[in-house]
C-alpha positions as CSV (number, residue, x, y, z in Angstrom):
1,M,0.1,-0.2,0.1
2,N,2.9,2.4,0.8
3,N,4.6,1.8,-2.4
4,K,1.3,2.5,-4.5
5,L,0.9,6.0,-2.4
6,L,4.6,6.7,-3.0
7,A,4.3,6.0,-6.6
8,F,1.2,8.2,-7.0
9,G,2.8,11.0,-4.9
10,V,6.0,10.9,-7.5
11,L,3.7,10.7,-10.5
12,S,1.6,13.8,-9.2
13,I,4.8,16.0,-8.7
14,L,6.0,15.2,-12.2
15,M,2.6,15.9,-13.9
16,A,2.3,19.1,-12.1
17,G,6.0,20.1,-13.1
18,N,5.1,19.4,-16.7
19,A,1.9,21.4,-16.5
20,L,4.1,24.4,-15.1
21,A,6.7,24.1,-18.0
22,D,5.0,25.6,-20.6
23,D,7.4,26.1,-23.6
24,H,4.5,26.8,-26.1
25,C,3.9,30.4,-27.6
26,D,0.4,31.2,-28.0
27,D,0.3,34.1,-30.4
28,P,-2.6,34.0,-32.8
29,V,-1.0,33.2,-36.3
30,A,-2.6,36.2,-37.8
31,D,-0.4,38.4,-35.6
32,W,2.9,36.8,-36.3
33,Q,5.4,38.8,-38.1
34,P,7.3,37.1,-41.0
35,R,10.6,35.1,-40.3
36,D,12.5,37.6,-42.5
37,A,11.7,40.3,-40.0
38,L,13.3,38.4,-37.2
39,R,16.4,37.2,-39.7
40,H,16.8,41.3,-40.4
41,E,16.8,42.3,-36.7
42,L,19.3,39.5,-35.9
43,E,21.5,40.1,-38.8
44,S,21.5,43.9,-38.1
45,N,23.0,43.3,-34.6
46,G,25.9,41.4,-36.2
47,W,24.4,37.9,-35.8
48,R,24.6,35.3,-38.5
49,V,21.2,33.1,-38.8
50,R,21.6,29.6,-40.0
51,R,17.9,28.5,-39.5
52,I,14.6,29.9,-38.3
53,R,11.8,27.0,-37.7
54,V,8.6,27.1,-35.9
55,D,8.4,24.7,-32.9
56,D,5.3,24.6,-30.4
57,G,4.1,27.9,-32.0
58,C,7.5,29.6,-31.3
59,Y,10.1,30.7,-33.8
60,E,13.4,29.1,-33.0
61,V,16.7,30.2,-34.3
62,D,20.1,28.5,-34.7
63,G,23.0,30.7,-35.6
64,V,26.5,32.4,-34.7
65,D,26.5,35.7,-32.6
66,R,28.8,38.3,-33.2
67,N,31.3,37.0,-31.1
68,G,31.5,33.7,-33.0
69,N,29.5,31.8,-30.5
70,R,27.0,29.4,-31.4
71,F,23.4,30.0,-30.1
72,E,20.0,28.6,-30.2
73,A,17.1,31.1,-29.2
74,T,13.4,30.9,-29.0
75,F,11.3,34.0,-29.8
76,A,7.6,35.0,-29.7
77,P,6.4,35.1,-33.2
78,A,4.0,38.2,-32.9
79,S,6.4,40.4,-30.9
80,L,9.6,38.8,-31.8
81,E,10.7,39.2,-28.1
82,I,13.1,36.5,-26.8
83,R,12.0,34.1,-24.6
84,E,15.1,31.7,-24.3
85,L,18.6,32.0,-25.2
86,E,21.3,29.2,-24.9
87,I,24.8,30.2,-25.8
88,H,27.6,27.6,-26.5
89,F,30.6,29.7,-25.4
90,R,34.0,29.3,-27.6
91,K,37.0,29.7,-25.3
92,G,36.9,33.1,-23.6
93,G,33.2,33.7,-24.0
94,R,31.4,35.5,-21.2
95,A,27.8,35.8,-20.3
96,A,28.5,39.3,-19.1
97,D,28.7,40.3,-22.9
98,Y,25.0,39.8,-23.2
99,L,24.0,41.9,-20.4
100,D,22.5,45.5,-21.0
101,K,25.4,47.7,-19.9
102,D,22.9,50.4,-19.4
103,K,20.8,48.4,-17.0
104,P,21.8,47.3,-13.8
105,H,21.9,43.5,-13.0
106,H,22.5,42.9,-9.6
107,R,22.5,39.4,-8.3
108,H,22.8,38.9,-4.6
109,G,24.1,42.5,-4.0
110,A,27.0,42.1,-6.6
111,P,27.7,45.4,-9.0
112,A,26.7,45.1,-12.5
113,E,30.5,45.5,-13.3
114,T,31.3,42.3,-11.7
115,P,32.9,39.7,-14.2
116,V,31.1,36.4,-14.7
117,R,33.2,33.5,-13.4
118,R,33.3,30.4,-15.1
């Protein structure tokens, strides 16, 4: 009996976690901006786009940033706002290169100028 309760509890927690992890974009297709608009925005910032595809209602982009780091990003198709960014740093790459220098990014009281340690 205890094993059944334990299994039910674990299953409930896993199912709740999946419900909370919503990676889908829900923008109506009629509101989507064209892929070329996203490509142009990224390329005007010096990023090279290899591929833009649609997955779970979001634009997913693979490419190389202006520093030569490979990236994978997810964008909302209507606003083209970034939802997720994964950067595969080359040797010497720093996460601080992606922070807006004009906005304070404090974490646990550290000043924004503190370099990110690897």
